[in-house]
PDB file of the backbone (N, CA, C, O) and the ligand in Angstrom, with CONECT records:
HET     ZN  A 101       1
ATOM      1  N   MET A   1      97.115  94.469  55.698  1.00  0.00           N
ATOM      2  CA  MET A   1      96.529  94.761  56.615  1.00  0.00           C
ATOM      3  C   MET A   1      95.346  95.947  56.425  1.00  0.00           C
ATOM      4  O   MET A   1      95.665  96.971  55.821  1.00  0.00           O
ATOM      5  N   LYS A   2      94.230  95.824  56.851  1.00  0.00           N
ATOM      6  CA  LYS A   2      93.417  96.802  56.653  1.00  0.00           C
ATOM      7  C   LYS A   2      93.683  98.124  57.524  1.00  0.00           C
ATOM      8  O   LYS A   2      94.120  98.070  58.674  1.00  0.00           O
ATOM      9  N   LYS A   3      93.362  99.359  56.833  1.00  0.00           N
ATOM     10  CA  LYS A   3      93.551 100.459  57.599  1.00  0.00           C
ATOM     11  C   LYS A   3      92.537 100.814  58.624  1.00  0.00           C
ATOM     12  O   LYS A   3      91.405 100.873  58.146  1.00  0.00           O
ATOM     13  N   GLN A   4      92.608 101.047  59.797  1.00  0.00           N
ATOM     14  CA  GLN A   4      91.317 101.180  60.737  1.00  0.00           C
ATOM     15  C   GLN A   4      91.222 102.724  60.693  1.00  0.00           C
ATOM     16  O   GLN A   4      92.209 103.458  60.749  1.00  0.00           O
ATOM     17  N   PRO A   5      90.097 103.095  60.601  1.00  0.00           N
ATOM     18  CA  PRO A   5      89.628 104.553  60.475  1.00  0.00           C
ATOM     19  C   PRO A   5      89.866 105.340  62.214  1.00  0.00           C
ATOM     20  O   PRO A   5      89.487 104.869  63.286  1.00  0.00           O
ATOM     21  N   MET A   6      90.547 106.534  61.989  1.00  0.00           N
ATOM     22  CA  MET A   6      90.861 106.980  63.454  1.00  0.00           C
ATOM     23  C   MET A   6      89.870 108.041  63.841  1.00  0.00           C
ATOM     24  O   MET A   6      89.365 108.823  63.035  1.00  0.00           O
ATOM     25  N   ARG A   7      89.600 108.011  65.267  1.00  0.00           N
ATOM     26  CA  ARG A   7      88.869 108.893  65.942  1.00  0.00           C
ATOM     27  C   ARG A   7      89.492 109.531  67.040  1.00  0.00           C
ATOM     28  O   ARG A   7      90.345 108.886  67.648  1.00  0.00           O
ATOM     29  N   THR A   8      89.178 110.866  67.463  1.00  0.00           N
ATOM     30  CA  THR A   8      89.875 111.475  68.647  1.00  0.00           C
ATOM     31  C   THR A   8      88.945 111.377  69.740  1.00  0.00           C
ATOM     32  O   THR A   8      87.757 111.674  69.609  1.00  0.00           O
ATOM     33  N   CYS A   9      89.467 110.954  70.846  1.00  0.00           N
ATOM     34  CA  CYS A   9      88.881 110.861  72.163  1.00  0.00           C
ATOM     35  C   CYS A   9      88.554 112.172  72.701  1.00  0.00           C
ATOM     36  O   CYS A   9      89.493 112.961  72.812  1.00  0.00           O
ATOM     37  N   VAL A  10      87.329 112.569  73.076  1.00  0.00           N
ATOM     38  CA  VAL A  10      87.023 113.928  73.624  1.00  0.00           C
ATOM     39  C   VAL A  10      87.510 114.360  74.946  1.00  0.00           C
ATOM     40  O   VAL A  10      87.478 115.509  75.386  1.00  0.00           O
ATOM     41  N   MET A  11      87.979 113.271  75.543  1.00  0.00           N
ATOM     42  CA  MET A  11      88.559 113.550  77.138  1.00  0.00           C
ATOM     43  C   MET A  11      90.059 113.851  76.830  1.00  0.00           C
ATOM     44  O   MET A  11      90.471 114.990  77.049  1.00  0.00           O
ATOM     45  N   CYS A  12      90.907 112.888  76.331  1.00  0.00           N
ATOM     46  CA  CYS A  12      92.134 113.062  76.265  1.00  0.00           C
ATOM     47  C   CYS A  12      92.888 113.587  75.108  1.00  0.00           C
ATOM     48  O   CYS A  12      94.093 113.841  75.118  1.00  0.00           O
ATOM     49  N   ARG A  13      91.989 113.747  73.993  1.00  0.00           N
ATOM     50  CA  ARG A  13      92.177 114.326  72.650  1.00  0.00           C
ATOM     51  C   ARG A  13      93.306 113.354  71.789  1.00  0.00           C
ATOM     52  O   ARG A  13      94.061 113.814  70.932  1.00  0.00           O
ATOM     53  N   GLN A  14      93.264 112.142  72.137  1.00  0.00           N
ATOM     54  CA  GLN A  14      94.229 111.538  71.518  1.00  0.00           C
ATOM     55  C   GLN A  14      93.692 110.713  70.350  1.00  0.00           C
ATOM     56  O   GLN A  14      92.587 110.196  70.516  1.00  0.00           O
ATOM     57  N   LYS A  15      94.321 110.523  69.198  1.00  0.00           N
ATOM     58  CA  LYS A  15      93.824 109.827  68.224  1.00  0.00           C
ATOM     59  C   LYS A  15      94.052 108.360  68.246  1.00  0.00           C
ATOM     60  O   LYS A  15      95.195 107.901  68.248  1.00  0.00           O
ATOM     61  N   ARG A  16      93.048 107.655  68.261  1.00  0.00           N
ATOM     62  CA  ARG A  16      92.954 106.239  68.145  1.00  0.00           C
ATOM     63  C   ARG A  16      92.224 105.514  67.171  1.00  0.00           C
ATOM     64  O   ARG A  16      91.373 106.042  66.456  1.00  0.00           O
ATOM     65  N   GLU A  17      92.558 104.228  67.121  1.00  0.00           N
ATOM     66  CA  GLU A  17      91.694 103.696  66.214  1.00  0.00           C
ATOM     67  C   GLU A  17      90.319 103.322  66.665  1.00  0.00           C
ATOM     68  O   GLU A  17      90.122 103.029  67.845  1.00  0.00           O
ATOM     69  N   LYS A  18      89.323 103.318  65.745  1.00  0.00           N
ATOM     70  CA  LYS A  18      88.072 103.557  66.126  1.00  0.00           C
ATOM     71  C   LYS A  18      87.676 102.263  66.965  1.00  0.00           C
ATOM     72  O   LYS A  18      86.892 102.415  67.901  1.00  0.00           O
ATOM     73  N   ARG A  19      88.119 101.147  66.710  1.00  0.00           N
ATOM     74  CA  ARG A  19      87.660  99.972  67.677  1.00  0.00           C
ATOM     75  C   ARG A  19      88.136  99.992  69.106  1.00  0.00           C
ATOM     76  O   ARG A  19      87.791  99.156  69.940  1.00  0.00           O
ATOM     77  N   GLU A  20      88.975 101.032  69.342  1.00  0.00           N
ATOM     78  CA  GLU A  20      89.439 101.200  70.838  1.00  0.00           C
ATOM     79  C   GLU A  20      88.678 102.243  71.551  1.00  0.00           C
ATOM     80  O   GLU A  20      88.984 102.557  72.702  1.00  0.00           O
ATOM     81  N   LEU A  21      87.677 102.804  70.903  1.00  0.00           N
ATOM     82  CA  LEU A  21      87.075 103.738  71.439  1.00  0.00           C
ATOM     83  C   LEU A  21      85.446 103.483  71.689  1.00  0.00           C
ATOM     84  O   LEU A  21      84.925 102.543  71.087  1.00  0.00           O
ATOM     85  N   VAL A  22      84.768 104.182  72.433  1.00  0.00           N
ATOM     86  CA  VAL A  22      83.382 103.921  72.398  1.00  0.00           C
ATOM     87  C   VAL A  22      82.762 104.966  71.957  1.00  0.00           C
ATOM     88  O   VAL A  22      83.397 106.021  71.974  1.00  0.00           O
ATOM     89  N   ARG A  23      81.508 104.974  71.497  1.00  0.00           N
ATOM     90  CA  ARG A  23      80.734 105.999  71.103  1.00  0.00           C
ATOM     91  C   ARG A  23      79.544 106.477  72.008  1.00  0.00           C
ATOM     92  O   ARG A  23      78.849 105.639  72.583  1.00  0.00           O
ATOM     93  N   ILE A  24      79.332 107.684  72.123  1.00  0.00           N
ATOM     94  CA  ILE A  24      78.052 108.219  73.078  1.00  0.00           C
ATOM     95  C   ILE A  24      77.490 109.078  71.892  1.00  0.00           C
ATOM     96  O   ILE A  24      78.169 109.739  71.106  1.00  0.00           O
ATOM     97  N   VAL A  25      76.270 108.962  71.905  1.00  0.00           N
ATOM     98  CA  VAL A  25      75.390 109.576  70.797  1.00  0.00           C
ATOM     99  C   VAL A  25      74.400 110.312  71.536  1.00  0.00           C
ATOM    100  O   VAL A  25      74.094 109.934  72.667  1.00  0.00           O
ATOM    101  N   ARG A  26      73.791 111.470  70.938  1.00  0.00           N
ATOM    102  CA  ARG A  26      72.590 112.314  71.231  1.00  0.00           C
ATOM    103  C   ARG A  26      71.761 111.812  70.178  1.00  0.00           C
ATOM    104  O   ARG A  26      72.010 111.899  68.976  1.00  0.00           O
ATOM    105  N   THR A  27      70.686 111.240  70.744  1.00  0.00           N
ATOM    106  CA  THR A  27      69.676 110.809  69.355  1.00  0.00           C
ATOM    107  C   THR A  27      69.068 112.174  69.184  1.00  0.00           C
ATOM    108  O   THR A  27      69.154 113.184  69.883  1.00  0.00           O
ATOM    109  N   PRO A  28      68.376 111.907  67.966  1.00  0.00           N
ATOM    110  CA  PRO A  28      67.564 113.006  67.303  1.00  0.00           C
ATOM    111  C   PRO A  28      66.368 113.528  68.398  1.00  0.00           C
ATOM    112  O   PRO A  28      65.859 114.645  68.304  1.00  0.00           O
ATOM    113  N   GLU A  29      66.000 112.543  69.451  1.00  0.00           N
ATOM    114  CA  GLU A  29      65.222 112.932  70.323  1.00  0.00           C
ATOM    115  C   GLU A  29      65.722 113.767  71.603  1.00  0.00           C
ATOM    116  O   GLU A  29      65.061 114.253  72.520  1.00  0.00           O
ATOM    117  N   GLY A  30      66.986 113.773  71.385  1.00  0.00           N
ATOM    118  CA  GLY A  30      67.737 114.551  72.540  1.00  0.00           C
ATOM    119  C   GLY A  30      68.459 113.565  73.657  1.00  0.00           C
ATOM    120  O   GLY A  30      69.220 114.122  74.448  1.00  0.00           O
ATOM    121  N   GLU A  31      68.292 112.301  73.759  1.00  0.00           N
ATOM    122  CA  GLU A  31      68.638 111.627  74.698  1.00  0.00           C
ATOM    123  C   GLU A  31      70.071 111.269  74.232  1.00  0.00           C
ATOM    124  O   GLU A  31      70.455 111.207  73.064  1.00  0.00           O
ATOM    125  N   ILE A  32      70.848 111.027  75.445  1.00  0.00           N
ATOM    126  CA  ILE A  32      72.156 110.678  75.469  1.00  0.00           C
ATOM    127  C   ILE A  32      72.366 109.260  75.615  1.00  0.00           C
ATOM    128  O   ILE A  32      71.824 108.694  76.564  1.00  0.00           O
ATOM    129  N   LYS A  33      73.061 108.625  74.826  1.00  0.00           N
ATOM    130  CA  LYS A  33      73.258 107.008  74.894  1.00  0.00           C
ATOM    131  C   LYS A  33      74.517 106.675  74.660  1.00  0.00           C
ATOM    132  O   LYS A  33      75.305 107.405  74.058  1.00  0.00           O
ATOM    133  N   PHE A  34      74.842 105.335  75.208  1.00  0.00           N
ATOM    134  CA  PHE A  34      75.787 104.680  74.741  1.00  0.00           C
ATOM    135  C   PHE A  34      75.557 103.795  73.583  1.00  0.00           C
ATOM    136  O   PHE A  34      74.710 102.903  73.637  1.00  0.00           O
ATOM    137  N   ASP A  35      76.354 104.030  72.433  1.00  0.00           N
ATOM    138  CA  ASP A  35      76.281 103.374  71.105  1.00  0.00           C
ATOM    139  C   ASP A  35      76.968 102.432  70.936  1.00  0.00           C
ATOM    140  O   ASP A  35      77.935 102.691  70.219  1.00  0.00           O
ATOM    141  N   PRO A  36      76.895 101.108  71.383  1.00  0.00           N
ATOM    142  CA  PRO A  36      77.690 100.019  70.998  1.00  0.00           C
ATOM    143  C   PRO A  36      78.133  99.561  69.393  1.00  0.00           C
ATOM    144  O   PRO A  36      79.118  98.971  68.951  1.00  0.00           O
ATOM    145  N   THR A  37      76.997 100.091  68.801  1.00  0.00           N
ATOM    146  CA  THR A  37      77.267  99.688  67.373  1.00  0.00           C
ATOM    147  C   THR A  37      77.950 100.933  66.547  1.00  0.00           C
ATOM    148  O   THR A  37      78.033 100.866  65.320  1.00  0.00           O
ATOM    149  N   GLY A  38      78.339 101.848  67.129  1.00  0.00           N
ATOM    150  CA  GLY A  38      78.940 102.945  66.598  1.00  0.00           C
ATOM    151  C   GLY A  38      78.201 103.630  65.261  1.00  0.00           C
ATOM    152  O   GLY A  38      78.786 104.487  64.600  1.00  0.00           O
ATOM    153  N   LYS A  39      76.979 103.206  64.965  1.00  0.00           N
ATOM    154  CA  LYS A  39      76.237 103.635  63.895  1.00  0.00           C
ATOM    155  C   LYS A  39      74.863 104.316  64.163  1.00  0.00           C
ATOM    156  O   LYS A  39      74.186 104.813  63.263  1.00  0.00           O
ATOM    157  N   ALA A  40      74.518 104.297  65.437  1.00  0.00           N
ATOM    158  CA  ALA A  40      73.350 105.100  65.729  1.00  0.00           C
ATOM    159  C   ALA A  40      73.161 106.644  65.076  1.00  0.00           C
ATOM    160  O   ALA A  40      74.139 107.390  65.038  1.00  0.00           O
ATOM    161  N   ASN A  41      72.022 107.023  64.631  1.00  0.00           N
ATOM    162  CA  ASN A  41      71.582 108.265  64.136  1.00  0.00           C
ATOM    163  C   ASN A  41      71.854 109.363  65.313  1.00  0.00           C
ATOM    164  O   ASN A  41      71.429 109.158  66.449  1.00  0.00           O
ATOM    165  N   GLY A  42      72.536 110.461  65.000  1.00  0.00           N
ATOM    166  CA  GLY A  42      72.615 111.678  65.764  1.00  0.00           C
ATOM    167  C   GLY A  42      73.768 111.915  65.989  1.00  0.00           C
ATOM    168  O   GLY A  42      74.610 111.249  65.388  1.00  0.00           O
ATOM    169  N   ARG A  43      74.154 112.853  66.850  1.00  0.00           N
ATOM    170  CA  ARG A  43      75.372 113.401  66.818  1.00  0.00           C
ATOM    171  C   ARG A  43      76.075 112.651  68.004  1.00  0.00           C
ATOM    172  O   ARG A  43      75.607 112.567  69.140  1.00  0.00           O
ATOM    173  N   GLY A  44      77.283 112.109  67.573  1.00  0.00           N
ATOM    174  CA  GLY A  44      78.304 111.400  68.420  1.00  0.00           C
ATOM    175  C   GLY A  44      79.506 111.777  68.936  1.00  0.00           C
ATOM    176  O   GLY A  44      80.010 112.709  68.309  1.00  0.00           O
ATOM    177  N   CYS A  45      80.138 111.381  69.855  1.00  0.00           N
ATOM    178  CA  CYS A  45      81.469 111.695  70.431  1.00  0.00           C
ATOM    179  C   CYS A  45      82.112 110.227  70.735  1.00  0.00           C
ATOM    180  O   CYS A  45      81.483 109.215  71.045  1.00  0.00           O
ATOM    181  N   TYR A  46      83.284 110.339  70.597  1.00  0.00           N
ATOM    182  CA  TYR A  46      84.044 109.225  70.927  1.00  0.00           C
ATOM    183  C   TYR A  46      84.855 109.110  72.363  1.00  0.00           C
ATOM    184  O   TYR A  46      85.260 110.229  72.676  1.00  0.00           O
ATOM    185  N   VAL A  47      85.145 108.301  73.140  1.00  0.00           N
ATOM    186  CA  VAL A  47      85.891 108.357  74.143  1.00  0.00           C
ATOM    187  C   VAL A  47      86.629 106.969  74.231  1.00  0.00           C
ATOM    188  O   VAL A  47      86.002 105.920  74.091  1.00  0.00           O
ATOM    189  N   CYS A  48      88.019 107.001  74.473  1.00  0.00           N
ATOM    190  CA  CYS A  48      88.898 105.855  74.773  1.00  0.00           C
ATOM    191  C   CYS A  48      88.656 105.141  75.999  1.00  0.00           C
ATOM    192  O   CYS A  48      88.170 105.769  76.940  1.00  0.00           O
ATOM    193  N   THR A  49      88.942 103.836  76.134  1.00  0.00           N
ATOM    194  CA  THR A  49      88.496 103.135  77.066  1.00  0.00           C
ATOM    195  C   THR A  49      89.553 103.102  78.339  1.00  0.00           C
ATOM    196  O   THR A  49      89.529 102.177  79.150  1.00  0.00           O
ATOM    197  N   SER A  50      90.324 104.018  78.415  1.00  0.00           N
ATOM    198  CA  SER A  50      91.069 104.007  79.540  1.00  0.00           C
ATOM    199  C   SER A  50      90.321 104.611  80.902  1.00  0.00           C
ATOM    200  O   SER A  50      89.441 105.463  80.785  1.00  0.00           O
ATOM    201  N   GLU A  51      90.704 104.147  82.096  1.00  0.00           N
ATOM    202  CA  GLU A  51      89.778 104.401  83.304  1.00  0.00           C
ATOM    203  C   GLU A  51      89.526 106.043  83.231  1.00  0.00           C
ATOM    204  O   GLU A  51      88.395 106.506  83.376  1.00  0.00           O
ATOM    205  N   GLU A  52      90.558 106.781  83.019  1.00  0.00           N
ATOM    206  CA  GLU A  52      90.620 108.123  83.485  1.00  0.00           C
ATOM    207  C   GLU A  52      89.386 108.680  82.185  1.00  0.00           C
ATOM    208  O   GLU A  52      88.473 109.426  82.540  1.00  0.00           O
ATOM    209  N   CYS A  53      89.463 108.362  81.155  1.00  0.00           N
ATOM    210  CA  CYS A  53      88.502 108.904  80.124  1.00  0.00           C
ATOM    211  C   CYS A  53      87.137 108.376  80.405  1.00  0.00           C
ATOM    212  O   CYS A  53      86.151 109.107  80.304  1.00  0.00           O
ATOM    213  N   LEU A  54      87.059 107.181  80.739  1.00  0.00           N
ATOM    214  CA  LEU A  54      85.833 106.806  80.977  1.00  0.00           C
ATOM    215  C   LEU A  54      85.199 107.371  82.079  1.00  0.00           C
ATOM    216  O   LEU A  54      84.006 107.640  81.935  1.00  0.00           O
ATOM    217  N   SER A  55      85.745 107.619  83.180  1.00  0.00           N
ATOM    218  CA  SER A  55      85.098 108.363  84.174  1.00  0.00           C
ATOM    219  C   SER A  55      84.772 109.924  83.909  1.00  0.00           C
ATOM    220  O   SER A  55      83.968 110.585  84.565  1.00  0.00           O
ATOM    221  N   GLY A  56      85.462 110.335  82.944  1.00  0.00           N
ATOM    222  CA  GLY A  56      85.248 111.683  82.343  1.00  0.00           C
ATOM    223  C   GLY A  56      83.853 111.699  81.765  1.00  0.00           C
ATOM    224  O   GLY A  56      83.372 112.817  81.579  1.00  0.00           O
ATOM    225  N   VAL A  57      83.100 110.609  81.438  1.00  0.00           N
ATOM    226  CA  VAL A  57      81.857 110.428  80.921  1.00  0.00           C
ATOM    227  C   VAL A  57      80.889 110.911  81.838  1.00  0.00           C
ATOM    228  O   VAL A  57      79.784 111.160  81.356  1.00  0.00           O
ATOM    229  N   LYS A  58      81.070 111.117  83.169  1.00  0.00           N
ATOM    230  CA  LYS A  58      80.081 111.439  84.113  1.00  0.00           C
ATOM    231  C   LYS A  58      80.317 112.933  84.551  1.00  0.00           C
ATOM    232  O   LYS A  58      79.749 113.500  85.484  1.00  0.00           O
ATOM    233  N   ASN A  59      81.259 113.463  83.706  1.00  0.00           N
ATOM    234  CA  ASN A  59      81.339 114.807  83.740  1.00  0.00           C
ATOM    235  C   ASN A  59      80.315 115.668  82.994  1.00  0.00           C
ATOM    236  O   ASN A  59      80.460 115.935  81.801  1.00  0.00           O
ATOM    237  N   VAL A  60      79.257 116.105  83.735  1.00  0.00           N
ATOM    238  CA  VAL A  60      78.314 116.833  82.813  1.00  0.00           C
ATOM    239  C   VAL A  60      78.857 117.865  81.728  1.00  0.00           C
ATOM    240  O   VAL A  60      78.570 117.667  80.548  1.00  0.00           O
ATOM    241  N   SER A  61      79.580 118.888  82.068  1.00  0.00           N
ATOM    242  CA  SER A  61      79.926 119.892  81.407  1.00  0.00           C
ATOM    243  C   SER A  61      80.786 119.426  80.326  1.00  0.00           C
ATOM    244  O   SER A  61      80.699 120.072  79.282  1.00  0.00           O
ATOM    245  N   ARG A  62      81.592 118.453  80.349  1.00  0.00           N
ATOM    246  CA  ARG A  62      82.267 117.868  79.385  1.00  0.00           C
ATOM    247  C   ARG A  62      81.700 117.167  78.009  1.00  0.00           C
ATOM    248  O   ARG A  62      82.097 117.283  76.850  1.00  0.00           O
ATOM    249  N   ILE A  63      80.653 116.418  78.555  1.00  0.00           N
ATOM    250  CA  ILE A  63      79.801 115.771  77.759  1.00  0.00           C
ATOM    251  C   ILE A  63      78.675 116.812  76.991  1.00  0.00           C
ATOM    252  O   ILE A  63      78.098 116.575  75.929  1.00  0.00           O
ATOM    253  N   ALA A  64      78.568 117.744  77.641  1.00  0.00           N
ATOM    254  CA  ALA A  64      77.540 118.707  77.134  1.00  0.00           C
ATOM    255  C   ALA A  64      78.153 119.338  76.171  1.00  0.00           C
ATOM    256  O   ALA A  64      77.503 119.462  75.133  1.00  0.00           O
ATOM    257  N   ARG A  65      79.306 119.816  76.199  1.00  0.00           N
ATOM    258  CA  ARG A  65      80.187 120.387  75.387  1.00  0.00           C
ATOM    259  C   ARG A  65      80.460 119.545  74.056  1.00  0.00           C
ATOM    260  O   ARG A  65      80.300 119.996  72.922  1.00  0.00           O
ATOM    261  N   ALA A  66      80.810 118.512  74.302  1.00  0.00           N
ATOM    262  CA  ALA A  66      81.016 117.444  73.196  1.00  0.00           C
ATOM    263  C   ALA A  66      79.933 117.034  72.314  1.00  0.00           C
ATOM    264  O   ALA A  66      80.121 116.723  71.138  1.00  0.00           O
ATOM    265  N   LEU A  67      78.687 117.036  72.945  1.00  0.00           N
ATOM    266  CA  LEU A  67      77.566 116.876  72.297  1.00  0.00           C
ATOM    267  C   LEU A  67      76.665 117.889  72.032  1.00  0.00           C
ATOM    268  O   LEU A  67      75.623 117.656  71.421  1.00  0.00           O
ATOM    269  N   ASP A  68      76.994 119.120  72.476  1.00  0.00           N
ATOM    270  CA  ASP A  68      76.395 120.363  71.901  1.00  0.00           C
ATOM    271  C   ASP A  68      75.016 120.173  72.634  1.00  0.00           C
ATOM    272  O   ASP A  68      74.064 120.377  71.881  1.00  0.00           O
ATOM    273  N   THR A  69      74.698 119.849  73.858  1.00  0.00           N
ATOM    274  CA  THR A  69      73.376 119.564  74.213  1.00  0.00           C
ATOM    275  C   THR A  69      73.651 119.797  75.750  1.00  0.00           C
ATOM    276  O   THR A  69      74.764 119.870  76.272  1.00  0.00           O
ATOM    277  N   ALA A  70      72.210 119.916  76.487  1.00  0.00           N
ATOM    278  CA  ALA A  70      72.413 119.669  77.920  1.00  0.00           C
ATOM    279  C   ALA A  70      72.178 118.149  78.253  1.00  0.00           C
ATOM    280  O   ALA A  70      71.409 117.358  77.708  1.00  0.00           O
ATOM    281  N   ALA A  71      73.125 117.942  79.387  1.00  0.00           N
ATOM    282  CA  ALA A  71      73.062 116.672  79.927  1.00  0.00           C
ATOM    283  C   ALA A  71      73.038 116.533  81.345  1.00  0.00           C
ATOM    284  O   ALA A  71      73.649 117.288  82.100  1.00  0.00           O
ATOM    285  N   ASP A  72      72.309 115.534  81.726  1.00  0.00           N
ATOM    286  CA  ASP A  72      72.218 115.549  83.171  1.00  0.00           C
ATOM    287  C   ASP A  72      72.800 114.343  83.893  1.00  0.00           C
ATOM    288  O   ASP A  72      72.815 113.263  83.303  1.00  0.00           O
ATOM    289  N   ALA A  73      73.262 114.447  85.082  1.00  0.00           N
ATOM    290  CA  ALA A  73      74.314 113.563  85.821  1.00  0.00           C
ATOM    291  C   ALA A  73      73.752 112.134  85.757  1.00  0.00           C
ATOM    292  O   ALA A  73      74.415 111.113  85.573  1.00  0.00           O
ATOM    293  N   GLN A  74      72.316 112.234  85.952  1.00  0.00           N
ATOM    294  CA  GLN A  74      71.851 110.698  86.204  1.00  0.00           C
ATOM    295  C   GLN A  74      71.913 109.900  84.792  1.00  0.00           C
ATOM    296  O   GLN A  74      72.330 108.749  84.666  1.00  0.00           O
ATOM    297  N   GLN A  75      71.483 110.621  83.893  1.00  0.00           N
ATOM    298  CA  GLN A  75      71.606 110.197  82.307  1.00  0.00           C
ATOM    299  C   GLN A  75      73.104 109.588  82.104  1.00  0.00           C
ATOM    300  O   GLN A  75      73.400 108.491  81.630  1.00  0.00           O
ATOM    301  N   LEU A  76      73.948 110.589  82.588  1.00  0.00           N
ATOM    302  CA  LEU A  76      75.293 110.036  82.316  1.00  0.00           C
ATOM    303  C   LEU A  76      75.969 109.153  83.064  1.00  0.00           C
ATOM    304  O   LEU A  76      76.893 108.475  82.614  1.00  0.00           O
ATOM    305  N   ASN A  77      75.536 109.100  84.310  1.00  0.00           N
ATOM    306  CA  ASN A  77      75.791 107.890  85.248  1.00  0.00           C
ATOM    307  C   ASN A  77      75.338 106.568  84.603  1.00  0.00           C
ATOM    308  O   ASN A  77      76.103 105.606  84.671  1.00  0.00           O
ATOM    309  N   ARG A  78      74.187 106.454  84.002  1.00  0.00           N
ATOM    310  CA  ARG A  78      73.603 105.260  83.281  1.00  0.00           C
ATOM    311  C   ARG A  78      74.578 104.984  82.132  1.00  0.00           C
ATOM    312  O   ARG A  78      75.006 103.837  81.995  1.00  0.00           O
ATOM    313  N   VAL A  79      74.962 105.974  81.285  1.00  0.00           N
ATOM    314  CA  VAL A  79      75.768 105.699  80.223  1.00  0.00           C
ATOM    315  C   VAL A  79      77.033 105.115  80.541  1.00  0.00           C
ATOM    316  O   VAL A  79      77.512 104.141  79.961  1.00  0.00           O
ATOM    317  N   TYR A  80      77.620 105.821  81.596  1.00  0.00           N
ATOM    318  CA  TYR A  80      78.970 105.413  82.138  1.00  0.00           C
ATOM    319  C   TYR A  80      79.022 103.807  82.596  1.00  0.00           C
ATOM    320  O   TYR A  80      79.930 103.027  82.311  1.00  0.00           O
ATOM    321  N   GLU A  81      77.731 103.481  83.437  1.00  0.00           N
ATOM    322  CA  GLU A  81      77.562 102.228  83.649  1.00  0.00           C
ATOM    323  C   GLU A  81      77.513 101.355  82.320  1.00  0.00           C
ATOM    324  O   GLU A  81      78.334 100.455  82.140  1.00  0.00           O
ATOM    325  N   GLU A  82      76.766 101.580  81.628  1.00  0.00           N
ATOM    326  CA  GLU A  82      76.553 100.651  80.407  1.00  0.00           C
ATOM    327  C   GLU A  82      77.874 100.550  79.706  1.00  0.00           C
ATOM    328  O   GLU A  82      78.072  99.514  79.072  1.00  0.00           O
ATOM    329  N   ILE A  83      78.852 101.512  79.724  1.00  0.00           N
ATOM    330  CA  ILE A  83      80.028 101.476  78.947  1.00  0.00           C
ATOM    331  C   ILE A  83      80.961 100.728  79.522  1.00  0.00           C
ATOM    332  O   ILE A  83      81.750 100.068  78.845  1.00  0.00           O
ATOM    333  N   THR A  84      80.982 100.748  81.053  1.00  0.00           N
ATOM    334  CA  THR A  84      81.901 100.109  81.820  1.00  0.00           C
ATOM    335  C   THR A  84      81.484  98.348  81.819  1.00  0.00           C
ATOM    336  O   THR A  84      82.368  97.491  81.817  1.00  0.00           O
ATOM    337  N   SER A  85      80.413  98.105  81.819  1.00  0.00           N
ATOM    338  CA  SER A  85      80.218  96.852  81.882  1.00  0.00           C
ATOM    339  C   SER A  85      80.352  96.290  80.364  1.00  0.00           C
ATOM    340  O   SER A  85      80.801  95.163  80.154  1.00  0.00           O
ATOM    341  N   TYR A  86      79.957  97.103  79.383  1.00  0.00           N
ATOM    342  CA  TYR A  86      80.480  96.671  77.984  1.00  0.00           C
ATOM    343  C   TYR A  86      82.106  96.497  77.708  1.00  0.00           C
ATOM    344  O   TYR A  86      82.521  95.551  77.039  1.00  0.00           O
ATOM    345  N   VAL A  87      82.906  97.397  78.227  1.00  0.00           N
ATOM    346  CA  VAL A  87      84.318  97.491  78.205  1.00  0.00           C
ATOM    347  C   VAL A  87      84.731  96.312  79.039  1.00  0.00           C
ATOM    348  O   VAL A  87      85.479  95.494  78.503  1.00  0.00           O
ATOM    349  N   ASN A  88      84.323  96.102  80.357  1.00  0.00           N
ATOM    350  CA  ASN A  88      84.713  94.879  81.246  1.00  0.00           C
ATOM    351  C   ASN A  88      84.394  93.413  80.480  1.00  0.00           C
ATOM    352  O   ASN A  88      85.236  92.519  80.388  1.00  0.00           O
ATOM    353  N   GLN A  89      83.152  93.337  79.997  1.00  0.00           N
ATOM    354  CA  GLN A  89      82.780  92.207  79.187  1.00  0.00           C
ATOM    355  C   GLN A  89      83.913  91.760  78.020  1.00  0.00           C
ATOM    356  O   GLN A  89      84.237  90.594  77.791  1.00  0.00           O
ATOM    357  N   GLY A  90      84.314  92.669  77.498  1.00  0.00           N
ATOM    358  CA  GLY A  90      85.406  92.754  76.294  1.00  0.00           C
ATOM    359  C   GLY A  90      86.813  91.984  76.968  1.00  0.00           C
ATOM    360  O   GLY A  90      87.462  91.040  76.516  1.00  0.00           O
ATOM    361  N   THR A  91      86.972  92.642  78.010  1.00  0.00           N
ATOM    362  CA  THR A  91      88.560  92.299  78.681  1.00  0.00           C
ATOM    363  C   THR A  91      88.586  90.763  79.128  1.00  0.00           C
ATOM    364  O   THR A  91      89.637  90.154  79.324  1.00  0.00           O
ATOM    365  N   LYS A  92      87.233  90.172  79.275  1.00  0.00           N
ATOM    366  CA  LYS A  92      87.163  88.887  79.971  1.00  0.00           C
ATOM    367  C   LYS A  92      87.416  87.876  78.843  1.00  0.00           C
ATOM    368  O   LYS A  92      87.494  86.658  79.006  1.00  0.00           O
ATOM    369  N   GLY A  93      87.526  88.488  77.762  1.00  0.00           N
ATOM    370  CA  GLY A  93      87.826  87.569  76.651  1.00  0.00           C
ATOM    371  C   GLY A  93      86.674  86.764  75.992  1.00  0.00           C
ATOM    372  O   GLY A  93      86.910  85.921  75.127  1.00  0.00           O
ATOM    373  N   GLU A  94      85.184  87.103  76.508  1.00  0.00           N
ATOM    374  CA  GLU A  94      84.309  86.790  76.074  1.00  0.00           C
ATOM    375  C   GLU A  94      83.880  86.692  74.463  1.00  0.00           C
ATOM    376  O   GLU A  94      84.071  87.701  73.785  1.00  0.00           O
ATOM    377  N   LYS A  95      83.388  85.680  73.918  1.00  0.00           N
ATOM    378  CA  LYS A  95      82.989  85.935  72.552  1.00  0.00           C
ATOM    379  C   LYS A  95      81.667  85.446  72.203  1.00  0.00           C
ATOM    380  O   LYS A  95      81.228  85.610  71.065  1.00  0.00           O
TER     381      LYS A  95
HETATM  382 ZN    ZN A 101      90.967 109.475  76.276  1.00  0.00          ZN2+
END
């Protein structure tokens, strides 16, 4: 079995396998985005896909601290929606 890289969720601080988390990135242009590939350029932080931690994505000060940048609520709401639809798609078992 291949060993999975571990990442820490910025909300609950638990270490999990990378594929159990989603990445949020601050692009070099200063935009905050959901990064489904996990490879986008910029400073990233990881959030696990539990409901509690996902709703933390809308917490401006939490994300601002994690990404060391100014965040605005509208932008974070959009990121949150992108992540939740991505996560829900995954649990439906679509391939
Ligand atoms: Zn978490």
